[in-house]
C-alpha positions in Angstrom: 0.0 0.0 0.0 1.4 3.4 -1.0 1.5 5.1 2.4 2.9 8.3 0.9 -0.5 8.8 -0.9 -2.5 8.0 2.2 -0.5 9.4 5.1 -2.2 12.5 6.6 -5.1 12.6 4.1 -8.4 13.6 5.5 -10.5 12.5 2.5 -10.5 10.0 -0.3 -10.4 13.0 -2.7 -6.9 14.0 -1.4 -5.6 10.4 -1.8 -6.9 10.2 -5.4 -5.4 13.6 -6.2 -2.0 12.5 -4.9 -2.2 9.3 -7.0 -2.9 11.4 -10.0 0.2 13.6 -9.3 2.5 10.6 -8.6 1.2 8.1 -11.1 -0.8 10.0 -13.7 -0.9 7.4 -16.4 -1.6 4.4 -14.2 -5.0 2.7 -14.9 -7.6 3.5 -12.2 -11.0 2.4 -13.6 -12.2 0.4 -16.7 -15.8 -0.2 -17.7 -16.2 -3.6 -19.3 -19.0 -5.5 -21.1 -19.5 -9.2 -21.8 -16.9 -10.0 -19.2 -13.8 -9.0 -21.1 -14.6 -6.2 -23.6 -13.1 -2.9 -22.4 -15.4 0.0 -23.2 -14.1 3.1 -21.3 -11.0 3.5 -19.2 -9.6 6.2 -16.9 -6.1 6.8 -15.7 -5.7 8.3 -12.2 -5.0 11.7 -13.9 -8.1 11.5 -16.1 -10.4 10.5 -13.2 -8.9 13.3 -11.1 -9.4 15.9 -13.8 -13.0 14.9 -14.3 -13.7 15.0 -10.6 -12.1 18.5 -10.3 -14.4 19.6 -13.2 -17.6 18.3 -11.5 -16.4 19.9 -8.2 -16.0 23.3 -10.0 -19.5 23.0 -11.4 -20.8 22.3 -7.8 -18.8 25.2 -6.5 -20.3 27.5 -9.2 -23.8 26.6 -7.9 -22.9 27.1 -4.3 -23.4 23.5 -3.3 -20.3 23.2 -1.0 -21.5 21.7 2.3 -24.9 21.0 0.8 -26.4 17.8 -0.5 -26.4 16.7 -4.1 -28.6 13.9 -5.3 -26.9 11.6 -7.8 -29.4 10.1 -10.2 -27.6 7.9 -12.8 -27.6 4.4 -14.2 -24.5 2.5 -13.4 -22.1 4.5 -15.5 -18.9 6.6 -15.8 -20.9 9.7 -15.2 -22.0 8.4 -11.8 -18.5 7.7 -10.7 -17.3 11.1 -11.9 -20.1 12.9 -10.0 -19.6 10.9 -6.8 -15.9 11.8 -6.8 -16.7 15.4 -7.8 -18.8 15.7 -4.6 -16.0 14.5 -2.5 -13.6 17.0 -4.2 -16.1 19.9 -3.7 -17.0 19.2 -0.1 -20.5 18.4 -1.2 -22.5 15.6 0.5 -23.3 13.0 -2.2 -26.6 11.2 -2.0 -26.5 8.2 -4.4 -29.9 7.0 -5.7 -31.2 5.0 -8.6 -33.4 6.5 -11.3 -37.1 5.4 -11.1 -37.9 2.4 -13.3 -40.5 3.6 -15.9 -42.1 0.1 -15.8 -42.5 0.3 -12.0 -43.0 4.1 -11.7 -45.6 4.0 -8.9 -43.2 2.2 -6.5 -39.8 3.5 -7.6 -40.8 7.1 -8.0 -42.3 7.1 -4.5 -39.0 5.9 -2.9 -37.1 8.6 -4.8 -39.5 11.3 -3.6 -39.2 10.0 -0.1 -35.4 10.4 -0.3 -35.7 13.9 -1.8 -38.1 14.9 1.0 -35.8 13.6 3.6 -32.4 14.9 2.4 -33.6 18.1 0.7 -30.9 18.3 -2.0 -29.8 21.6 -3.3 -29.1 20.1 -6.8 -29.6 16.9 -8.7 -26.7 15.6 -10.8 -27.8 13.3 -13.7 -27.7 12.7 -17.4 -29.4 15.0 -20.0 -31.9 12.3 -20.7 -33.0 11.9 -17.1 -33.1 15.7 -16.6 -35.4 15.9 -19.6 -37.6 13.2 -18.2 -37.8 15.0 -14.8 -38.8 18.2 -16.6 -41.6 16.3 -18.4 -42.9 14.9 -15.0 -42.5 18.2 -13.1 -46.1 19.3 -13.4 -47.5 15.9 -12.4 -45.0 15.2 -9.6 -44.7 17.9 -6.9 -41.1 18.5 -5.8 -39.3 17.6 -9.0 -39.7 20.9 -10.7 -38.5 22.8 -7.6 -35.0 21.2 -7.8 -32.0 22.4 -9.8 -31.1 19.7 -12.3 -27.5 19.6 -13.7 -26.6 17.3 -16.6 -22.9 16.2 -16.4 -22.7 13.8 -19.4 -21.2 16.3 -21.7 -17.5 16.9 -21.9 -17.6 20.7 -21.7 -19.4 21.8 -18.6 -18.4 25.4 -19.0 -16.2 25.6 -15.9 -12.5 25.5 -15.2 -11.4 22.5 -13.0 -10.5 23.2 -9.4 -6.7 23.0 -8.9 -7.1 20.6 -5.9 -9.8 19.1 -3.7 -11.4 21.2 -1.0 -10.2 20.8 2.5 -12.2 18.2 4.5 -12.4 17.5 8.2 -12.6 13.9 9.3 -16.0 14.4 10.9 -17.4 16.2 7.9 -20.1 14.4 6.0 -19.0 12.6 2.8 -22.3 11.0 1.7 -25.7 9.7 2.8 -26.4 6.0 2.2 -30.1 5.4 2.2 -31.0 2.0 3.5 -34.8 2.0 4.0 -37.1 0.4 1.4 -40.1 2.2 2.8 -41.2 5.2 0.8 -42.7 6.9 3.9 -39.6 6.8 6.1 -36.3 6.5 4.3 -33.2 6.4 6.5 -30.0 8.1 5.3 -26.9 6.8 7.1 -24.5 9.7 7.6 -21.0 8.6 6.5 -18.2 11.0 7.3 -14.9 11.3 5.4 -13.2 9.8 8.5 -15.7 6.9 8.5 -15.0 6.2 4.9 -11.2 6.3 5.2 -11.3 4.1 8.3 -13.4 1.4 6.5 -11.3 1.5 3.4 -8.2 1.0 5.6 -10.0 -1.8 7.4 -10.9 -3.6 4.2 -7.5 -3.2 2.7 -5.7 -4.4 5.8 -8.0 -7.4 6.2 -7.0 -8.9 2.9 -3.7 -7.1 2.3 -4.7 -5.0 -0.7 -2.2 -2.7 -2.4 -1.1 -1.3 -5.8 -0.3 -4.9 -7.0 -4.0 -5.9 -6.5 -6.8 -5.8 -9.1 -10.5 -6.1 -8.7 -13.7 -6.6 -10.7 -17.2 -5.9 -9.5 -20.7 -6.3 -10.9 -22.4 -5.0 -7.8 -24.5 -1.8 -8.1 -22.3 1.3 -7.2 -25.2 3.0 -5.5 -25.1 0.8 -2.4 -22.5 0.1 0.2 -20.8 -3.1 -0.9 -20.6 -2.1 -4.6 -19.7 1.5 -3.8 -17.1 1.1 -0.9 -15.4 -2.2 -1.7 -16.3 -2.6 -5.3 -15.3 0.9 -6.4 -13.7 3.2 -3.8 -11.3 0.7 -2.3 -9.3 0.6 -5.5 -8.8 4.4 -5.5 -7.7 4.2 -1.9 -5.3 1.3 -2.2 -4.1 2.3 -5.7 -5.1 -0.7 -7.8 -7.1 -0.9 -11.1 -10.9 -1.6 -10.8 -12.9 -3.2 -13.6 -16.6 -2.4 -13.5 -19.3 -4.4 -15.2 -23.1 -3.9 -15.0 -25.3 -6.0 -12.7 -27.5 -6.8 -15.8 -24.5 -8.1 -17.6 -23.7 -10.5 -14.8 -27.3 -11.6 -14.3 -27.7 -12.4 -18.0 -24.5 -14.5 -18.0 -23.1 -15.0 -14.5 -19.9 -16.7 -15.7 -18.8 -13.3 -17.2 -17.8 -12.4 -13.7 -15.3 -15.3 -13.7 -14.2 -14.6 -17.3 -13.2 -11.1 -16.1 -11.3 -12.6 -13.2 -9.4 -14.7 -15.7 -8.8 -12.1 -18.3 -7.6 -9.3 -16.0 -5.9 -11.6 -13.4 -8.1 -10.2 -10.7 -7.0 -10.7 -7.1 -10.0 -9.2 -5.2 -13.7 -9.6 -5.9 -16.9 -10.9 -4.4 -20.6 -10.5 -3.9 -23.6 -12.0 -2.2 -24.2 -15.8 -1.8 -26.6 -15.9 -4.8 -23.8 -14.7 -7.1 -21.6 -17.7 -6.3 -24.6 -20.0 -6.6 -25.5 -18.7 -10.0 -21.9 -19.4 -11.2 -22.1 -23.0 -10.0 -25.4 -23.5 -11.7 -24.3 -22.1 -15.0 -20.9 -23.8 -15.1 -20.4 -26.1 -18.1 -17.4 -28.2 -19.1 -16.7 -25.9 -22.0 -17.0 -22.7 -19.9 -14.8 -24.2 -17.1 -12.1 -25.1 -19.6 -11.6 -21.4 -20.4 -11.2 -20.2 -16.8 -8.0 -19.6 -14.8 -8.9 -18.4 -11.2 -5.4 -18.8 -9.7 -4.9 -15.1 -9.3 -8.0 -14.7 -7.0 -6.7 -14.2 -3.5 -9.7 -12.8 -1.7 -13.3 -13.8 -2.6 -15.5 -12.0 -0.2 -19.2 -13.1 0.3 -21.7 -11.1 2.3 -24.9 -8.8 2.1 -27.1 -11.9 2.6 -26.8 -15.1 4.6 -23.7 -17.1 3.5 -24.6 -20.7 2.8 -22.1 -23.4 3.5 -23.5 -25.6 0.8 -23.1 -22.9 -1.8 -19.5 -22.2 -0.8 -18.6 -25.9 -0.9 -20.2 -26.3 -4.3 -18.3 -23.3 -5.6 -15.0 -24.8 -4.3 -15.7 -28.2 -5.8 -16.7 -26.7 -9.2 -13.9 -24.1 -9.6 -10.9 -25.4 -7.6 -9.9 -27.5 -10.6 -9.7 -24.1 -12.5 -7.2 -22.7 -9.9 -9.6 -21.3 -7.3 -8.1 -21.6 -3.8 -10.5 -22.6 -1.0 -8.4 -20.3 1.3 -9.5 -17.3 -0.8 -13.1 -17.5 0.4 -13.8 -14.6 2.8 -17.3 -14.6 4.4 -18.0 -11.1 5.8 -20.4 -9.3 8.0 -21.3 -5.7 7.2 -23.9 -3.0 7.0 -24.3 0.5 5.8 -24.3 1.8 9.4 -20.6 0.8 9.7 -19.9 2.3 6.2 -19.6 -1.3 4.9 -17.4 -3.9 6.6 -17.9 -4.7 10.3 -15.2 -6.5 12.4 -13.2 -8.5 11.7 -10.8 -10.1 9.3 -11.3 -13.8 9.9 -9.6 -14.7 6.6 -9.5 -18.4 7.3 -11.5 -19.6 4.3 -14.7 -21.4 5.0 -15.2 -22.0 8.7 -18.4 -23.6 9.8 -20.1 -24.9 12.9 -22.9 -27.4 13.3 -25.5 -26.5 15.9 -28.7 -28.1 17.2 -31.6 -26.5 15.4 -34.1 -26.9 18.2 -31.7 -25.4 20.8 -31.1 -22.5 18.5 -34.8 -21.6 18.6 -34.2 -21.0 22.3 -31.1 -18.9 21.7 -28.9 -21.7 22.9 -25.8 -23.0 21.0 -25.4 -26.7 21.2 -22.7 -28.0 18.8 -23.5 -31.1 16.7 -21.5 -32.7 14.0 -22.0 -31.2 10.5 -24.3 -33.5 8.6 -26.3 -34.6 11.7 -30.0 -34.6 10.8 -30.7 -32.1 13.7 -27.8 -29.8 12.9 -27.9 -26.4 11.2 -24.5 -25.5 9.6 -23.5 -21.9 10.2 -20.7 -20.0 8.5 -18.3 -17.8 10.6 -18.3 -14.2 9.3 -15.6 -12.5 11.4 -13.9 -11.9 14.7 -12.9 -9.0 16.9 -9.7 -7.1 16.1 -7.7 -4.2 17.4 -9.6 -0.9 17.1 -12.9 -2.6 16.5 -15.2 -4.5 18.9 -17.9 -7.1 18.9 -20.3 -7.8 21.7 -23.3 -10.2 21.9 -26.0 -8.5 24.0 -29.4 -9.3 25.3 -31.5 -6.6 23.5 -33.9 -6.3 26.4 -31.7 -6.2 29.5 -28.6 -4.8 27.6 -26.4 -7.3 29.4 -23.7 -9.1 27.5 -24.4 -12.8 27.0 -21.7 -15.5 27.4 -20.2 -17.4 24.5 -22.6 -20.0 23.3 -25.7 -17.9 23.7 -27.5 -16.0 21.0 -28.0 -12.2 21.3 -28.0 -9.0 19.3 -24.7 -8.2 17.6 -23.3 -4.8 18.8 -20.2 -3.3 17.3 -17.9 -0.2 17.7 -15.0 1.2 15.7 -13.9 4.2 13.7 -16.0 3.4 10.7 -19.3 3.4 12.6 -21.3 6.1 10.9 -22.6 9.3 12.7 -26.3 8.3 12.7 -29.4 8.7 10.6 -30.0 12.0 8.8 -32.6 14.1 10.6 -33.5 11.2 12.9 -31.9 12.1 16.2 -34.0 9.8 18.4 -33.5 6.8 16.2 -29.8 7.7 15.9 -29.4 7.8 19.7 -31.1 4.5 20.1 -29.2 2.7 17.4 -25.7 4.3 17.2 -25.2 5.3 20.9 -26.3 2.2 22.8 -24.6 1.3 26.1 -24.1 -2.1 27.7 -25.5 -2.1 31.2 -22.9 -1.3 33.8 -20.4 0.0 31.2 -20.4 3.6 30.3 -16.9 3.6 28.9 -18.0 3.5 25.2 -21.1 3.6 23.0 -22.1 0.8 20.6 -24.0 0.4 17.3 -26.9 -2.0 17.6 -26.9 -3.9 14.3 -30.3 -5.5 14.7 -28.7 -8.8 13.7 -28.6 -11.9 15.9 -25.6 -14.1 16.5 -23.1 -15.6 18.9 -19.4 -16.0 19.5 -17.6 -19.3 19.7 -13.8 -19.7 19.9 -13.4 -16.0 19.1 -15.4 -16.3 15.8 -18.7 -14.6 15.0 -21.7 -16.7 13.7 -24.9 -15.0 12.5 -28.1 -16.8 13.2 -30.7 -14.4 11.8 -32.0 -10.9 11.7 -33.7 -9.2 14.5 -35.0 -6.7 11.9 -37.7 -7.9 9.6 -35.6 -7.1 6.5 -36.1 -9.7 3.8 -32.9 -10.5 1.7 -33.5 -12.5 -1.4 -31.1 -12.8 -4.3 -28.8 -10.2 -2.7 -31.6 -7.5 -2.7 -33.2 -6.0 0.4 -37.0 -6.0 0.6 -39.0 -4.4 3.4 -42.0 -6.5 4.4 -44.3 -3.5 4.9 -43.8 -2.6 1.2 -44.7 -6.1 0.1 -47.7 -6.2 2.4 -48.9 -2.9 1.0 -48.6 -4.3 -2.5 -50.8 -7.3 -1.6 -53.4 -5.1 -0.1 -53.5 -2.8 -3.1 -53.7 -5.8 -5.5 -56.5 -7.7 -3.7 -59.3 -5.8 -1.9 -60.3 -9.0 -0.2 -57.2 -8.8 2.0 -57.9 -7.0 5.3 -55.7 -3.8 5.6 -52.9 -4.1 8.1 -53.6 -7.8 8.6 -50.8 -9.4 6.5 -47.2 -10.4 7.0 -44.3 -11.0 4.6 -41.2 -12.9 5.6 -38.6 -15.3 4.1 -38.0 -18.9 4.9 -35.2 -21.2 3.9 -36.1 -23.8 1.3 -33.4 -26.1 -0.1 -30.7 -23.7 1.1 -32.2 -20.5 -0.3 -34.3 -17.7 1.1 -37.9 -17.8 -0.3 -40.7 -15.3 0.1 -43.9 -16.2 1.9 -47.0 -14.0 2.3 -49.8 -14.6 4.7 -52.9 -12.4 4.8 -56.3 -12.4 6.4 -59.2 -12.5 4.0 -61.9 -9.8 4.6 -65.0 -11.5 3.2 -67.0 -8.2 3.5 -65.0 -7.0 0.4 -66.9 -9.5 -1.8 -69.8 -8.0 -3.7 -73.1 -9.6 -4.5 -72.4 -12.5 -2.1 -69.8 -13.9 -4.4 -67.3 -16.3 -2.8 -63.5 -15.6 -3.0 -61.7 -17.8 -5.5 -58.5 -18.5 -3.6 -56.7 -19.8 -6.7 -57.4 -16.7 -8.6 -56.5 -14.5 -5.6 -53.2 -16.3 -5.2 -52.4 -15.7 -8.8 -53.2 -12.0 -8.4 -50.9 -11.7 -5.4 -48.0 -13.5 -7.2 -48.3 -11.3 -10.2 -48.5 -8.1 -8.2 -45.4 -8.9 -6.2 -43.5 -10.1 -9.3 -44.3 -6.9 -11.2 -43.3 -4.7 -8.2 -40.2 -6.4 -6.9 -39.3 -9.1 -9.5 -39.7 -11.7 -6.7 -41.2 -15.1 -7.0 -43.5 -16.0 -4.1 -42.9 -19.4 -2.6 -46.3 -19.6 -1.0 -49.4 -17.4 -0.4 -51.5 -18.4 2.6 -55.0 -16.8 3.1 -56.1 -16.8 6.8 -59.3 -16.4 8.8 -59.8 -12.9 10.3 -57.9 -12.3 13.5 -55.3 -14.9 12.7 -52.2 -12.8 12.1 -50.2 -12.3 15.3 -50.0 -8.7 16.6 -48.6 -6.9 19.6 -50.9 -5.3 22.1 -50.5 -2.0 20.3 -51.6 -3.6 17.0 -48.2 -4.0 15.3 -47.7 -7.1 13.1 -45.5 -9.7 14.7 -43.8 -11.1 11.6 -41.5 -13.5 13.3 -44.4 -15.0 15.2 -46.3 -15.3 12.0 -43.2 -17.1 10.5 -43.0 -19.5 13.4 -46.7 -20.3 13.1 -46.3 -20.9 9.4 -43.4 -23.3 9.9 -45.2 -25.1 12.6 -48.5 -25.2 10.6 -50.2 -23.3 13.3 -52.0 -20.7 11.2 -55.8 -20.6 10.9 -56.1 -21.1 7.1 -59.2 -19.8 5.3 -61.5 -22.3 3.8 -61.0 -23.4 0.2 -64.0 -21.2 -0.7 -64.1 -18.2 1.6 -67.6 -16.6 1.7 
């Protein structure tokens, strides 16, 4: 790692600018298609110049210290503008443009982000700016914003000579995590948080100028942005960027890129590895050489031991080293990667499934009929900390007991934008009897054994399928909107594990009063309606739709849906299912 470029820097912009001065012609970023076709490339000098130009544009519009919404497809223009914000001292707010085919849902989320962060400008392409102007009269809020197109070479400004000064505690960007259009949450990531996490990632897997990475992950969210893109600028190695659609269409293009560019560092969610295994053919395998791949991280959704083993079995004959596997635990609230390095390849533990339901860890041999096999995703390390805490009493629990995972460290973000009470509760928690430090409550459940962290589930109701986060309240609302016979506020969406993969289940109470003319409810037709609505809104396949008798969905005394209780009742076949023909 080139310490002369990093030493004393207070922002990533300063590091990138130093690299441009010291190694102007060195390759920094390349956009690729079909796995190996190079489409657009940047040297460090070229990327620095474009970032300084965008920064000058922001300065000309008085956006220093303000927020700029970034609204781009995955593209060179997005990368330029994100870096331009860092150079200008502007708070970047990455977002994805609304999908015209799902405008009702995706536009609502965008408007929720706009209402929450109140950007001074929106940076985008000329095409999207024109689209926004066309919708301005029908969509309140869009027309009131200043829209700046950055996809033309001449922006009419002179590039800044150097990045603006930045304090460690100064905000770098807001990472929105909520899938709810009514209450989006913007994680406040400072320049210091970002640098700390980039150093943390680089140190964990020994990244440096001799490294090389490729990513197909979206650059608008934490894993694709921080590890997939920004880590390369920090550590000084070339990054190859392919589109998520390119990967999903032909998953083995990921591994073809690893082969072609001798990639050392790359990764993604569990489903990405699973897709590669399923699509592998003898002909495709024969063309691969994965011997350069030294760190293959896996996170963002539950890491499946079976998937990891199948990947090793399939690709180790093509040079993939089992020791390269790097299961990780992370979340936007810690910028990306939480403690710790682990780096021991695939480490698993068999535990008794029934005892786990009672938050007890009883080891069993892997392969035992009563055993669940869990994958270790990290450990404590210097400067960072892990604790397993009873979320009610706030006491630490001993090894071998399940509790909520709490973490601390320099990359823990500052809180949620404009949500002081939630920030206090989540980011500044204290273990009972210990006021020496504050902790981040992750909302995830797990335990420690032999110094290693194992994740058992999510205290939060977040649904993660195919590497994508889905909030149950959004899905429940979609079901209600699609089927008037469903009682409002009386449904639950959750995921269950089926054959080693997370699948979506929806349960909903049927309100027979919604049927007109005394007609009975056709449950088969209703099921088809729900499946279609969810597929159109979220591109999700529903494993099962269960219609229930009124009053069946578990709720708290205050009327809130108890999704985990509904899930347990579903798994135990304890739900009061509606009759085949509900009157």
